[in-house]
ROSE-4610 file (N, C-alpha, C; in Angstrom, 1 decimal, always signed):
// ROSE-4610
residu = [M/M/M/S/S/S/L/L/L/V/V/V/H/H/H/R/R/R/K/K/K/L/L/L/T/T/T/K/K/K/Q/Q/Q/L/L/L/K/K/K/E/E/E/S/S/S/V/V/V/A/A/A/Q/Q/Q/F/F/F/L/L/L/V/V/V/A/A/A/G/G/G/I/I/I/V/V/V/L/L/L/G/G/G/L/L/L/E/E/E/H/H/H/L/L/L/H/H/H/A/A/A/H/H/H/S/S/S/I/I/I/M/M/M/H/H/H/R/R/R/D/D/D/L/L/L/K/K/K/T/T/T/E/E/E/N/N/N/I/I/I/C/C/C/I/I/I/D/D/D/S/S/S/R/R/R/G/G/G/Y/Y/Y/P/P/P/K/K/K/I/I/I/C/C/C/D/D/D/F/F/F/D/D/D/N/N/N/A/A/A/K/K/K/H/H/H/A/A/A/T/T/T/R/R/R/A/A/A/W/W/W/T/T/T/S/S/S/C/C/C/G/G/G/T/T/T/P/P/P/F/F/F/F/F/F/M/M/M/A/A/A/P/P/P/E/E/E/T/T/T/V/V/V/L/L/L/N/N/N/K/K/K/G/G/G/H/H/H/D/D/D/Q/Q/Q/T/T/T/C/C/C/D/D/D/Y/Y/Y/W/W/W/S/S/S/L/L/L/G/G/G/C/C/C/I/I/I/L/L/L/Y/Y/Y/E/E/E/L/L/L/M/M/M/T/T/T/S/S/S/K/K/K/T/T/T/P/P/P/F/F/F/E/E/E/D/D/D/Q/Q/Q/F/F/F/G/G/G/V/V/V/L/L/L/S/S/S/I/I/I/E/E/E/N/N/N/Q/Q/Q/L/L/L/R/R/R/G/G/G/K/K/K/F/F/F/Y/Y/Y/P/P/P/V/V/V/L/L/L/T/T/T/V/V/V/Q/Q/Q/G/G/G/T/T/T/T/T/T/E/E/E/H/H/H/S/S/S/S/S/S/D/D/D/I/I/I/L/L/L/H/H/H/R/R/R/L/L/L/L/L/L/T/T/T/T/T/T/D/D/D/P/P/P/Q/Q/Q/R/R/R/R/R/R/L/L/L/G/G/G/A/A/A/K/K/K/G/G/G/G/G/G/I/I/I/D/D/D/A/A/A/I/I/I/K/K/K/K/K/K/H/H/H/S/S/S/W/W/W/F/F/F/S/S/S/C/C/C/N/N/N/R/R/R/K/K/K/F/F/F/S/S/S/W/W/W/K/K/K/N/N/N/L/L/L/E/E/E/N/N/N/R/R/R/K/K/K/I/I/I/H/H/H/S/S/S/P/P/P/L/L/L/R/R/R/N/N/N/F/F/F/I/I/I/R/R/R/G/G/G/H/H/H/D/D/D/D/D/D/I/I/I/V/V/V/K/K/K/N/N/N/F/F/F/Y/Y/Y/L/L/L/F/F/F/S/S/S/D/D/D/Q/Q/Q/T/T/T/I/I/I/P/P/P/F/F/F/G/G/G/L/L/L/E/E/E/D/D/D/V/V/V/D/D/D/A/A/A/L/L/L/S/S/S/K/K/K/N/N/N/E/E/E/Y/Y/Y/F/F/F/N/N/N/D/D/D/D/D/D/A/A/A/A/A/A/F/F/F/N/N/N/E/E/E/S/S/S/L/L/L/N/N/N/G/G/G/L/L/L/L/L/L/E/E/E/L/L/L/W/W/W]
num = [1/1/1/2/2/2/3/3/3/4/4/4/5/5/5/6/6/6/7/7/7/8/8/8/9/9/9/10/10/10/11/11/11/12/12/12/13/13/13/14/14/14/15/15/15/16/16/16/17/17/17/18/18/18/19/19/19/20/20/20/21/21/21/22/22/22/23/23/23/24/24/24/25/25/25/26/26/26/27/27/27/28/28/28/29/29/29/30/30/30/31/31/31/32/32/32/33/33/33/34/34/34/35/35/35/36/36/36/37/37/37/38/38/38/39/39/39/40/40/40/41/41/41/42/42/42/43/43/43/44/44/44/45/45/45/46/46/46/47/47/47/48/48/48/49/49/49/50/50/50/51/51/51/52/52/52/53/53/53/54/54/54/55/55/55/56/56/56/57/57/57/58/58/58/59/59/59/60/60/60/61/61/61/62/62/62/63/63/63/64/64/64/65/65/65/66/66/66/67/67/67/68/68/68/69/69/69/70/70/70/71/71/71/72/72/72/73/73/73/74/74/74/75/75/75/76/76/76/77/77/77/78/78/78/79/79/79/80/80/80/81/81/81/82/82/82/83/83/83/84/84/84/85/85/85/86/86/86/87/87/87/88/88/88/89/89/89/90/90/90/91/91/91/92/92/92/93/93/93/94/94/94/95/95/95/96/96/96/97/97/97/98/98/98/99/99/99/100/100/100/101/101/101/102/102/102/103/103/103/104/104/104/105/105/105/106/106/106/107/107/107/108/108/108/109/109/109/110/110/110/111/111/111/112/112/112/113/113/113/114/114/114/115/115/115/116/116/116/117/117/117/118/118/118/119/119/119/120/120/120/121/121/121/122/122/122/123/123/123/124/124/124/125/125/125/126/126/126/127/127/127/128/128/128/129/129/129/130/130/130/131/131/131/132/132/132/133/133/133/134/134/134/135/135/135/136/136/136/137/137/137/138/138/138/139/139/139/140/140/140/141/141/141/142/142/142/143/143/143/144/144/144/145/145/145/146/146/146/147/147/147/148/148/148/149/149/149/150/150/150/151/151/151/152/152/152/153/153/153/154/154/154/155/155/155/156/156/156/157/157/157/158/158/158/159/159/159/160/160/160/161/161/161/162/162/162/163/163/163/164/164/164/165/165/165/166/166/166/167/167/167/168/168/168/169/169/169/170/170/170/171/171/171/172/172/172/173/173/173/174/174/174/175/175/175/176/176/176/177/177/177/178/178/178/179/179/179/180/180/180/181/181/181/182/182/182/183/183/183/184/184/184/185/185/185/186/186/186/187/187/187/188/188/188/189/189/189/190/190/190/191/191/191/192/192/192/193/193/193/194/194/194/195/195/195/196/196/196/197/197/197/198/198/198/199/199/199/200/200/200/201/201/201/202/202/202/203/203/203/204/204/204/205/205/205/206/206/206/207/207/207/208/208/208/209/209/209/210/210/210/211/211/211/212/212/212/213/213/213/214/214/214/215/215/215/216/216/216/217/217/217/218/218/218/219/219/219/220/220/220/221/221/221/222/222/222/223/223/223/224/224/224/225/225/225/226/226/226/227/227/227/228/228/228/229/229/229/230/230/230/231/231/231/232/232/232/233/233/233/234/234/234/235/235/235/236/236/236/237/237/237/238/238/238/239/239/239/240/240/240/241/241/241/242/242/242/243/243/243/244/244/244/245/245/245/246/246/246/247/247/247]
x = [+84.5/+84.0/+83.1/+83.1/+83.1/+80.9/+80.6/+79.6/+79.3/+79.8/+79.7/+80.0/+80.8/+81.3/+79.7/+79.5/+78.7/+77.4/+76.5/+76.1/+75.2/+76.1/+75.8/+75.9/+75.3/+75.3/+75.1/+74.4/+73.7/+74.6/+74.8/+75.3/+74.6/+75.5/+74.3/+74.2/+73.3/+73.5/+74.7/+74.9/+75.8/+76.1/+75.3/+75.4/+75.4/+75.0/+75.8/+76.8/+77.5/+78.9/+79.6/+79.2/+80.1/+80.0/+79.1/+79.1/+80.3/+80.3/+80.9/+82.5/+82.6/+84.3/+84.4/+83.6/+84.2/+84.4/+83.7/+84.4/+85.9/+85.7/+86.9/+88.5/+87.8/+88.9/+89.2/+88.7/+89.1/+89.8/+89.0/+90.3/+92.1/+91.6/+93.4/+93.6/+93.5/+93.5/+94.5/+93.5/+94.3/+95.9/+95.7/+96.6/+97.8/+97.7/+98.9/+99.2/+98.9/+98.9/+100.0/+100.0/+100.7/+101.9/+102.1/+103.1/+102.4/+101.5/+101.3/+100.6/+100.8/+99.8/+99.3/+98.0/+97.1/+97.4/+98.1/+98.3/+97.3/+96.2/+95.3/+93.8/+93.8/+91.9/+91.1/+90.1/+89.4/+88.1/+87.0/+85.2/+85.6/+86.5/+86.5/+87.2/+87.6/+88.4/+87.2/+85.9/+85.6/+84.4/+84.5/+82.9/+82.3/+81.3/+80.0/+79.8/+79.8/+79.1/+77.9/+77.7/+75.7/+75.1/+76.1/+75.3/+75.6/+75.9/+76.2/+77.3/+77.9/+79.8/+80.4/+81.6/+82.4/+84.1/+84.5/+85.8/+87.0/+87.8/+88.9/+89.0/+89.4/+89.7/+91.1/+92.0/+92.4/+93.5/+94.5/+96.1/+97.0/+96.8/+98.5/+99.6/+98.9/+99.3/+100.8/+99.8/+100.1/+101.5/+101.9/+103.8/+103.7/+104.4/+104.7/+106.0/+106.0/+107.4/+106.3/+107.5/+106.9/+106.8/+107.4/+107.8/+108.1/+108.3/+108.0/+108.2/+108.8/+109.0/+108.5/+107.9/+107.1/+105.6/+105.8/+104.4/+103.9/+102.6/+101.5/+100.0/+99.1/+97.8/+96.7/+95.6/+94.7/+94.8/+94.7/+95.6/+94.3/+93.1/+91.9/+91.9/+92.9/+93.0/+93.9/+95.1/+96.5/+97.0/+97.8/+98.2/+99.1/+99.6/+100.1/+101.5/+102.3/+103.9/+103.9/+102.6/+102.5/+103.1/+102.2/+101.9/+103.7/+103.9/+104.9/+106.5/+105.8/+107.6/+107.9/+107.7/+108.3/+108.6/+108.1/+107.6/+106.9/+106.2/+105.3/+105.1/+104.5/+103.9/+102.6/+101.9/+100.8/+99.8/+100.0/+99.4/+98.4/+99.6/+99.1/+97.2/+97.3/+95.8/+94.8/+95.5/+94.2/+93.7/+94.5/+94.6/+93.4/+94.2/+92.7/+91.4/+91.6/+90.3/+89.3/+90.2/+89.2/+89.0/+89.5/+88.7/+88.1/+87.5/+86.7/+85.2/+85.4/+84.1/+83.8/+84.7/+84.5/+83.4/+83.7/+82.5/+81.5/+81.7/+80.1/+79.3/+80.3/+79.0/+78.5/+79.3/+79.1/+79.1/+79.1/+79.4/+80.5/+81.0/+82.3/+83.6/+84.7/+86.2/+86.8/+87.1/+87.8/+87.9/+89.3/+89.5/+89.5/+88.4/+87.9/+87.5/+87.3/+86.5/+84.8/+84.4/+83.3/+82.8/+83.9/+83.8/+84.3/+84.6/+84.9/+86.5/+87.0/+89.0/+89.6/+90.6/+91.2/+92.0/+92.3/+92.3/+94.1/+95.2/+96.8/+97.2/+96.2/+96.8/+95.8/+94.3/+94.0/+94.0/+94.4/+95.4/+96.6/+97.4/+98.4/+98.3/+97.5/+97.5/+96.2/+95.7/+94.5/+93.0/+92.9/+91.7/+90.4/+89.2/+88.3/+87.1/+86.2/+84.6/+84.3/+83.6/+83.6/+82.3/+82.2/+81.4/+80.2/+80.3/+79.4/+78.6/+78.3/+77.1/+76.6/+77.0/+75.5/+74.9/+73.9/+72.4/+72.6/+72.3/+72.7/+73.9/+74.9/+76.6/+76.6/+77.2/+77.7/+79.3/+78.8/+80.4/+81.7/+81.5/+82.3/+82.7/+82.0/+82.4/+83.2/+82.7/+83.6/+85.1/+85.2/+86.5/+87.3/+86.6/+87.5/+88.2/+87.3/+87.5/+89.2/+88.8/+90.3/+91.4/+90.8/+92.0/+92.3/+91.8/+92.5/+93.5/+92.8/+93.3/+93.9/+94.9/+95.8/+96.8/+97.6/+98.3/+100.0/+100.3/+101.8/+101.1/+101.8/+101.2/+101.6/+102.7/+103.0/+102.5/+100.8/+99.9/+98.6/+98.9/+97.7/+97.0/+95.8/+94.9/+95.5/+96.2/+96.5/+97.9/+98.9/+100.0/+100.3/+100.4/+100.5/+99.3/+99.6/+98.3/+98.2/+98.3/+97.5/+96.4/+95.8/+94.6/+93.6/+94.4/+93.8/+93.1/+94.1/+93.3/+92.0/+92.5/+91.1/+90.0/+90.1/+89.0/+88.1/+89.0/+88.8/+88.2/+87.8/+87.4/+86.1/+85.6/+84.7/+83.4/+83.8/+83.0/+82.1/+83.0/+82.4/+81.6/+82.3/+82.3/+80.9/+80.3/+79.5/+77.7/+78.5/+76.7/+76.9/+75.8/+75.7/+75.4/+75.4/+74.6/+75.1/+76.6/+78.0/+78.8/+79.3/+80.4/+81.6/+82.9/+83.7/+83.7/+83.3/+83.5/+82.4/+81.0/+80.2/+80.4/+81.1/+80.9/+82.2/+83.4/+84.2/+83.7/+82.3/+81.8/+80.2/+80.6/+79.3/+78.5/+77.7/+76.5/+75.7/+76.2/+75.4/+75.1/+73.5/+72.7/+73.2/+73.6/+74.1/+73.5/+73.4/+72.1/+72.5/+73.5/+73.3/+73.2/+72.3/+71.8/+71.3/+70.7/+69.9/+70.5/+71.5/+72.6/+72.4/+73.2/+73.0/+71.9/+71.2/+69.5/+69.3/+70.8/+71.2/+71.9/+72.0/+73.0/+72.8/+72.2/+72.4/+73.1/+73.1/+74.2/+74.9/+75.5/+77.1/+77.4/+76.7/+77.2/+77.5/+76.3/+76.4/+77.9/+78.9/+79.8/+81.1/+80.4/+81.4/+81.2/+82.2/+82.1/+81.4/+80.5/+80.4/+80.6/+81.1/+81.4/+80.6/+79.9/+79.0/+80.5/+79.8/+80.1/+81.0/+81.2/+81.6/+83.0/+82.9/+83.9/+85.4/+86.6/+87.8/+87.9/+89.1/+89.5/+91.0/+91.0/+92.1/+93.3/+94.6/+95.9/+95.1/+94.0/+94.1/+93.7/+93.8/+93.9/+94.3/+95.6/+96.6/+96.9/+95.9/+96.5/+95.6/+96.4/+95.0/+94.8/+94.6/+94.1/+93.1/+92.7/+92.0/+90.7/+89.7/+89.0/+87.6/+86.9/+85.8/+84.5/+84.5/+83.3/+83.6/+84.5/+84.8/+84.6/+84.7/+85.1/+83.6/+83.4/+82.5/+80.7/+80.6/+79.1/+78.9/+79.2/+78.8/+77.7/+76.7/+76.0/+75.6/+75.7/+76.2/+77.3/+78.7/+79.9/+79.8/+79.2/+79.8/+78.6/+77.3/+76.2/+76.8/+77.8/+78.5/+79.9/+80.5/+81.2/+80.7/+79.6/+78.9/+78.5/+77.4/+77.3/+78.9/+79.7/+80.7/+81.7/+81.0/+81.6/+80.4/+79.1/+78.2/+78.8/+79.1/+79.3/+80.7/+81.4/+82.9/+81.9/+80.6/+80.6/+79.7]
y = [+81.6/+82.7/+82.9/+84.1/+84.7/+84.9/+84.9/+85.5/+86.7/+87.7/+89.0/+88.7/+88.8/+88.7/+88.2/+87.0/+86.2/+87.2/+87.2/+87.9/+89.1/+90.5/+91.6/+92.0/+91.5/+92.4/+93.8/+93.9/+95.7/+96.8/+97.9/+98.2/+98.6/+98.7/+98.5/+100.0/+99.9/+101.0/+102.0/+102.4/+103.1/+102.4/+102.6/+102.3/+100.0/+99.7/+98.7/+98.4/+99.5/+99.4/+99.5/+100.8/+101.1/+99.7/+98.9/+97.9/+96.9/+96.7/+95.4/+96.0/+97.5/+97.6/+97.7/+98.5/+98.0/+97.0/+96.2/+94.7/+94.8/+94.6/+94.3/+95.3/+96.1/+97.1/+96.8/+95.8/+95.3/+94.2/+93.6/+92.3/+92.2/+93.9/+95.2/+95.1/+96.1/+95.8/+95.0/+93.5/+92.4/+91.6/+92.2/+91.2/+92.7/+93.2/+94.3/+94.8/+94.7/+94.0/+93.3/+92.6/+91.1/+90.9/+92.7/+92.6/+91.3/+91.8/+90.9/+91.5/+91.5/+92.4/+91.0/+91.3/+90.7/+90.2/+91.5/+91.8/+91.2/+90.7/+90.3/+90.5/+91.9/+91.8/+92.8/+91.7/+92.0/+91.6/+91.7/+91.6/+89.5/+89.4/+87.5/+86.9/+87.9/+87.4/+87.8/+88.1/+88.6/+87.9/+86.8/+85.8/+86.8/+85.9/+86.7/+85.0/+85.6/+84.7/+84.2/+83.3/+83.4/+83.9/+85.5/+86.3/+87.5/+87.7/+88.4/+89.4/+88.4/+89.8/+89.5/+90.1/+90.1/+89.2/+88.3/+87.6/+87.8/+88.3/+87.7/+86.6/+85.8/+85.0/+84.7/+83.2/+83.5/+84.4/+84.1/+83.9/+83.6/+83.1/+82.6/+83.8/+85.3/+86.6/+87.3/+86.8/+87.3/+86.6/+87.8/+88.1/+88.2/+87.8/+88.5/+89.0/+90.3/+91.7/+93.1/+93.9/+95.7/+95.9/+95.3/+95.9/+94.7/+94.9/+93.8/+93.9/+93.4/+93.8/+93.1/+92.0/+91.0/+91.5/+91.4/+92.2/+91.6/+91.4/+89.8/+90.6/+89.6/+90.3/+90.4/+90.8/+90.5/+92.7/+92.6/+93.9/+95.0/+94.4/+95.5/+96.1/+95.7/+95.4/+96.3/+96.1/+96.5/+98.0/+97.9/+99.6/+99.5/+101.1/+101.5/+100.9/+101.1/+100.7/+99.2/+98.5/+97.2/+96.9/+97.2/+97.4/+97.7/+98.9/+98.8/+98.6/+97.5/+96.8/+97.4/+98.5/+99.6/+99.3/+98.5/+97.9/+98.3/+97.9/+98.4/+97.8/+98.2/+98.3/+97.9/+98.2/+97.6/+99.4/+99.5/+100.9/+100.1/+99.4/+98.8/+97.7/+97.5/+97.0/+97.9/+99.3/+100.7/+100.8/+101.0/+100.9/+99.6/+98.8/+97.7/+97.7/+98.2/+98.6/+99.6/+100.6/+101.3/+100.9/+99.8/+99.1/+98.6/+97.8/+97.3/+98.4/+99.3/+100.2/+101.0/+100.8/+101.4/+100.9/+99.3/+98.5/+98.1/+97.8/+97.9/+99.1/+100.2/+101.6/+101.3/+101.2/+101.4/+100.0/+98.6/+97.6/+97.4/+98.5/+98.2/+98.3/+97.9/+98.3/+99.6/+100.8/+102.1/+102.4/+101.2/+101.7/+100.7/+100.0/+99.3/+100.8/+100.0/+101.0/+100.9/+101.4/+100.8/+99.2/+98.9/+97.2/+96.4/+97.4/+96.0/+95.5/+96.5/+96.0/+97.1/+96.5/+97.4/+98.3/+99.0/+100.8/+101.2/+100.4/+100.7/+102.1/+103.0/+104.2/+105.1/+104.8/+105.7/+104.5/+103.4/+103.3/+104.1/+103.8/+104.4/+105.9/+106.1/+108.0/+107.9/+107.2/+107.3/+108.2/+108.1/+108.9/+107.4/+107.7/+107.1/+107.9/+106.8/+107.8/+108.2/+109.9/+110.1/+109.4/+108.6/+107.7/+108.9/+110.7/+111.4/+110.9/+110.7/+111.1/+109.4/+108.5/+108.1/+108.1/+107.4/+108.0/+107.3/+108.4/+107.5/+108.0/+108.8/+108.5/+110.3/+110.1/+111.5/+111.8/+113.2/+113.5/+112.8/+112.5/+111.9/+110.0/+109.6/+108.4/+108.7/+109.9/+110.2/+111.0/+111.3/+112.4/+110.6/+109.7/+108.4/+107.7/+108.1/+106.7/+107.2/+108.9/+109.9/+109.8/+109.1/+109.0/+108.1/+107.0/+105.4/+105.8/+105.9/+105.7/+106.5/+106.9/+108.2/+107.2/+107.7/+107.2/+107.3/+108.1/+108.0/+107.5/+106.2/+105.4/+106.4/+107.1/+108.8/+109.3/+109.3/+110.2/+109.3/+108.8/+107.6/+107.3/+107.5/+107.7/+106.2/+106.6/+105.7/+104.8/+106.0/+105.7/+106.5/+107.9/+108.3/+108.2/+107.3/+106.7/+105.3/+104.9/+103.7/+103.4/+102.1/+101.8/+102.5/+103.3/+104.2/+105.0/+105.8/+107.0/+106.9/+105.4/+105.1/+105.1/+104.2/+104.5/+105.6/+106.4/+107.8/+109.4/+108.3/+109.2/+109.7/+110.7/+111.3/+110.1/+109.3/+108.5/+107.8/+107.3/+106.5/+107.2/+107.8/+109.6/+109.9/+110.4/+111.1/+110.2/+108.8/+108.2/+107.6/+108.1/+108.2/+107.0/+106.4/+104.1/+103.5/+104.4/+103.6/+103.6/+102.0/+102.1/+100.7/+101.3/+100.4/+99.6/+99.9/+99.0/+97.9/+98.1/+97.5/+96.4/+96.8/+95.9/+94.7/+95.0/+94.7/+93.4/+94.0/+92.7/+91.8/+92.4/+91.7/+92.0/+93.2/+93.5/+94.6/+94.6/+95.4/+94.7/+94.7/+93.7/+94.5/+93.3/+93.0/+93.2/+94.4/+94.4/+93.2/+92.1/+90.9/+89.7/+90.2/+88.8/+87.8/+88.2/+86.9/+86.6/+86.9/+86.8/+85.3/+84.7/+82.7/+81.8/+81.4/+81.2/+79.3/+78.9/+77.4/+77.0/+75.3/+74.8/+74.2/+75.0/+74.7/+76.7/+77.2/+78.4/+77.8/+77.1/+76.8/+75.5/+74.6/+73.0/+73.7/+74.7/+74.6/+75.5/+75.8/+76.4/+75.5/+74.3/+73.2/+72.2/+71.4/+70.2/+69.0/+68.0/+67.0/+65.8/+64.6/+63.8/+62.6/+61.3/+60.5/+59.2/+58.5/+57.4/+56.9/+57.4/+56.6/+57.6/+58.6/+60.1/+59.6/+59.6/+59.3/+61.0/+61.6/+62.7/+62.4/+64.0/+63.5/+63.1/+61.9/+61.8/+60.9/+60.1/+59.5/+58.1/+58.1/+56.8/+55.4/+55.6/+54.8/+55.0/+55.2/+55.1/+54.0/+53.2/+51.5/+51.7/+52.9/+53.2/+53.9/+54.4/+55.0/+54.8/+54.4/+53.9/+54.5/+54.9/+55.9/+55.5/+54.1/+54.3/+55.2/+54.6/+54.7/+56.5/+57.3/+58.7/+59.3/+58.7/+59.3/+58.6/+57.8/+57.5/+56.7/+57.7/+57.9/+59.0/+59.4/+60.9/+60.7/+60.1/+60.3/+61.0/+60.8/+61.2/+62.5/+62.6/+64.0/+65.0/+65.1/+65.4/+66.0/+65.1/+65.7/+66.6/+66.4/+67.4/+68.2/+68.8/+70.1/+70.6/+69.8/+70.7/+71.3/+70.2/+71.1/+72.4/+72.0/+73.7/+74.9/+74.7/+75.4/+75.9/+74.9/+75.8/+76.8/+76.6/+77.0/+79.2/+78.6/+79.9/+80.9]
z = [+87.2/+86.3/+87.5/+88.0/+89.7/+88.9/+90.3/+90.4/+90.1/+90.3/+90.2/+88.4/+88.0/+86.3/+85.4/+86.3/+85.4/+85.5/+86.4/+87.1/+87.0/+87.2/+87.1/+85.9/+85.0/+83.8/+83.0/+84.5/+84.1/+85.3/+84.9/+86.0/+87.3/+88.2/+89.5/+89.7/+91.1/+91.8/+92.8/+92.9/+93.2/+95.3/+95.6/+97.3/+97.1/+96.1/+96.1/+95.2/+95.0/+94.5/+95.1/+96.3/+97.1/+99.0/+98.8/+99.3/+98.9/+97.9/+97.1/+97.5/+96.3/+96.9/+98.4/+99.5/+100.5/+101.0/+101.0/+100.8/+100.9/+99.2/+98.5/+98.9/+99.9/+100.6/+101.6/+102.7/+103.8/+103.3/+102.5/+101.8/+101.7/+100.8/+100.4/+101.5/+102.9/+103.8/+104.9/+104.3/+105.4/+104.3/+103.0/+102.4/+102.2/+102.5/+102.2/+103.9/+104.6/+106.0/+106.4/+105.4/+105.4/+104.8/+103.4/+102.7/+101.6/+101.2/+99.9/+98.7/+97.7/+96.9/+95.8/+95.8/+94.8/+93.4/+92.5/+91.6/+90.3/+90.1/+89.6/+90.1/+90.4/+91.3/+89.9/+90.1/+88.7/+89.1/+88.7/+88.6/+88.8/+87.9/+88.0/+89.1/+89.7/+91.2/+92.1/+92.1/+93.3/+93.8/+94.5/+94.8/+95.3/+96.2/+96.6/+97.7/+99.2/+99.6/+100.0/+101.0/+101.2/+101.9/+102.7/+103.1/+102.2/+101.3/+100.4/+100.7/+100.6/+101.0/+100.0/+99.8/+98.8/+99.1/+97.8/+98.5/+97.8/+97.9/+96.8/+96.7/+95.6/+95.1/+94.3/+94.1/+92.8/+93.2/+93.6/+94.5/+93.2/+92.2/+91.3/+91.0/+90.9/+90.7/+92.0/+93.4/+94.1/+95.0/+95.4/+96.0/+97.0/+97.3/+99.3/+99.4/+98.6/+98.1/+98.4/+98.9/+99.1/+97.5/+96.7/+95.2/+94.8/+93.2/+92.4/+90.7/+89.7/+88.5/+87.4/+87.8/+87.0/+86.0/+85.4/+84.3/+84.5/+85.2/+85.3/+85.7/+85.3/+85.8/+84.4/+84.6/+83.2/+83.2/+81.4/+81.0/+81.0/+80.9/+81.2/+82.7/+83.4/+84.7/+85.6/+84.5/+85.1/+85.0/+86.3/+85.9/+85.0/+84.5/+83.6/+84.2/+84.9/+85.7/+85.9/+85.5/+85.6/+83.6/+83.4/+82.0/+81.1/+81.5/+81.2/+81.9/+82.9/+83.2/+84.2/+84.8/+85.3/+86.6/+87.1/+88.6/+89.6/+90.2/+91.2/+92.4/+93.1/+95.0/+94.8/+96.3/+96.3/+96.2/+95.0/+94.5/+93.2/+92.5/+91.5/+92.0/+93.1/+93.5/+93.4/+93.7/+94.3/+92.5/+91.8/+90.6/+89.6/+90.2/+90.1/+90.3/+92.1/+92.3/+92.0/+91.8/+90.3/+89.0/+89.1/+87.2/+87.6/+88.5/+89.4/+89.6/+91.0/+90.7/+89.1/+88.7/+87.2/+86.5/+86.4/+86.0/+86.4/+87.9/+88.6/+88.1/+88.1/+88.0/+86.8/+85.7/+83.6/+83.0/+83.7/+83.2/+82.5/+82.2/+81.0/+81.9/+81.6/+82.2/+81.6/+82.2/+82.0/+80.8/+80.4/+78.9/+77.8/+77.7/+76.5/+75.2/+74.1/+73.0/+73.0/+72.1/+72.3/+71.1/+70.5/+70.7/+71.7/+73.2/+74.1/+73.8/+73.2/+72.8/+73.4/+74.7/+75.3/+74.6/+75.0/+74.6/+74.6/+74.3/+75.5/+75.6/+74.8/+74.4/+75.5/+76.1/+77.2/+78.2/+78.9/+79.7/+80.5/+79.3/+79.7/+80.4/+79.4/+79.7/+80.9/+81.0/+82.8/+81.6/+80.8/+80.2/+80.0/+80.4/+81.1/+80.4/+80.3/+79.7/+81.1/+81.6/+82.8/+83.6/+84.3/+85.3/+85.6/+85.9/+86.2/+84.9/+83.8/+82.5/+82.7/+83.5/+84.5/+85.2/+85.1/+85.7/+87.0/+88.3/+89.8/+90.2/+89.7/+90.1/+90.7/+91.6/+92.2/+92.2/+92.6/+91.7/+92.9/+94.3/+95.2/+95.0/+93.7/+93.2/+91.8/+91.3/+90.2/+90.8/+91.8/+92.2/+92.9/+93.4/+94.1/+92.5/+91.5/+90.2/+89.8/+89.5/+88.9/+90.0/+91.1/+92.1/+92.1/+92.0/+91.8/+90.7/+89.5/+88.3/+88.0/+88.6/+88.1/+87.8/+86.6/+86.2/+86.8/+87.4/+88.2/+89.9/+89.7/+91.4/+92.4/+92.2/+93.5/+94.1/+92.8/+93.2/+93.9/+93.4/+93.4/+94.6/+94.8/+96.0/+96.9/+98.1/+98.8/+98.8/+97.7/+97.4/+99.2/+99.6/+100.7/+102.2/+103.1/+103.8/+103.7/+102.6/+102.6/+102.2/+102.9/+103.0/+103.6/+104.5/+105.3/+104.6/+104.1/+102.5/+101.5/+101.1/+100.4/+101.4/+103.2/+103.6/+104.4/+104.5/+104.5/+103.4/+102.0/+101.2/+101.4/+100.6/+100.7/+100.1/+99.4/+98.3/+100.0/+100.6/+102.2/+102.9/+103.6/+104.4/+104.6/+103.4/+103.2/+103.1/+103.1/+103.4/+105.2/+105.3/+107.1/+107.2/+106.7/+107.3/+107.0/+106.5/+106.3/+107.9/+107.5/+109.1/+108.9/+108.8/+108.1/+109.2/+110.4/+111.8/+111.9/+111.1/+111.2/+110.4/+109.1/+107.6/+108.2/+109.0/+109.2/+110.3/+110.9/+112.4/+111.2/+109.6/+109.1/+109.9/+110.0/+110.4/+109.5/+108.5/+107.3/+106.7/+106.5/+105.6/+104.4/+103.5/+102.4/+101.3/+100.0/+99.2/+98.0/+98.3/+97.4/+98.5/+99.6/+100.4/+99.7/+98.9/+97.9/+96.8/+96.9/+95.3/+95.5/+96.6/+96.4/+97.1/+96.0/+96.4/+97.1/+96.6/+96.9/+96.5/+96.5/+96.2/+94.4/+93.9/+92.2/+91.6/+92.5/+92.4/+92.3/+93.4/+93.1/+92.5/+92.9/+92.0/+90.4/+89.6/+87.7/+87.8/+88.9/+88.7/+87.9/+88.6/+88.4/+88.1/+87.1/+86.2/+87.1/+86.8/+87.9/+86.9/+87.5/+87.1/+87.1/+86.2/+85.7/+86.6/+86.5/+87.1/+86.2/+84.4/+83.7/+83.1/+83.9/+83.5/+84.6/+83.9/+84.9/+84.3/+85.7/+84.7/+84.7/+83.4/+82.7/+84.0/+84.0/+84.6/+85.4/+85.8/+86.8/+86.0/+84.9/+84.1/+84.5/+84.8/+85.1/+87.0/+87.2/+88.7/+89.8/+89.3/+90.0/+91.0/+92.5/+93.3/+93.5/+92.7/+92.5/+91.8/+92.2/+91.8/+91.5/+90.1/+89.6/+90.0/+90.8/+91.7/+93.2/+93.4/+94.8/+95.0/+93.6/+93.6/+93.2/+92.4/+91.5/+91.5/+91.6/+92.0/+93.5/+94.4/+95.4/+96.1/+95.8/+96.3/+97.4/+98.5/+100.0/+100.5/+99.6/+99.8/+98.9/+97.7/+96.8/+98.0/+98.6/+99.3/+100.4/+101.1/+102.3/+102.0/+100.9/+100.0/+99.9/+99.1/+98.5/+100.1/+101.0/+102.3/+103.5/+102.9/+103.6/+102.6/+101.6/+100.7/+101.3/+101.3/+101.7/+102.6/+103.8/+105.0/+105.1/+104.3/+104.1/+103.6/+102.5/+102.3/+103.3]
């Protein structure tokens, strides 16, 4: 489970949501420039690095193509054309981006009912509770949400002009302190810079094996000694430090 989904259980300030979404947009820009559709973009698949910047992860459903027909993804974040198996292109990721933005600003996905159950009818109609009813939101955020969560993929924000059309939306341009160039060069002070406080924030997301535990599937492999892999604190700490450097 990602750090975003696990820890951010309440709605975020619009400025924080904007920073996260902008980072995701840059990630999508890179993927789409290489003709890769993610197809399972959701809050669980957004991690936060040691400097508080968002990272897209989990590419199990990603596809190197400009168009596909497989119905895949997570129901709460799937575009209508994907649900109906009508074929989809990169704009399906823009729909999912809108779902992420809505969840960051309201702590709920856009098409779930009062009991947290997905309403397929609302999803296919693009009907969601107006975000302007949430305290602290602006007309710009409401506009980008409605344009991203447009059921017709040909009219969806980004269908014409690609990712640049999203980057030029007024929700980003109205913030004079925001700069796409500074974000790309990681010069913006992240509002989530203290999100990861140390080793424990990473370690507790993984299973730790004792020297009495052998992972499933390794019981009959003579070449692998459980002591060699699970009873060496120095090797474990070295691996963990390597992971932290990557972050």
